[in-house]
C-alpha positions, 0 to 999 in steps of 0.5 A: 738520859744516856744516849745508849738507851731508849727506854720504853715502858710496855705491858707484857701479859703472862701466860695466865693472862695477868697483866704484868708491867715490864720495862723494855729497854731498847739499846741503840743497836737494837733500835737501829736494827729495828728501823733497818728491818722494819720491826715495830716495838709492838712486834718486839713486845709480841715476840717477847710475850709469845715467842719460844725462848732459847738460853744463850751465853749472855741472855736469851733469844725469843723467836716468834714467826720470822722475828727473833729478839736477843735480850737479857733480864736486868733489874727486872727489865728486858734489855733488848740487844738486837732484833733479827728477821729470818731471811733478811739482814 
């Protein structure tokens, strides 16, 4: 496996309560940010599932509560680029 990517398969529920299996790919940078900021994969999944989405230059930004996740959709997978916490690092 390429050390740039950590692949984690998670189930993401759509707004119609149907279970849709979506792959979440966490980049090394995003993983390091998650560890540094104390954000779990469950929180990232929740932000992707329920957060408000804003279109950015190269992807989307999902925000839920105080956590934001920058990601893009590639080949049916959510590729998480970074994770941010409001008021923190």
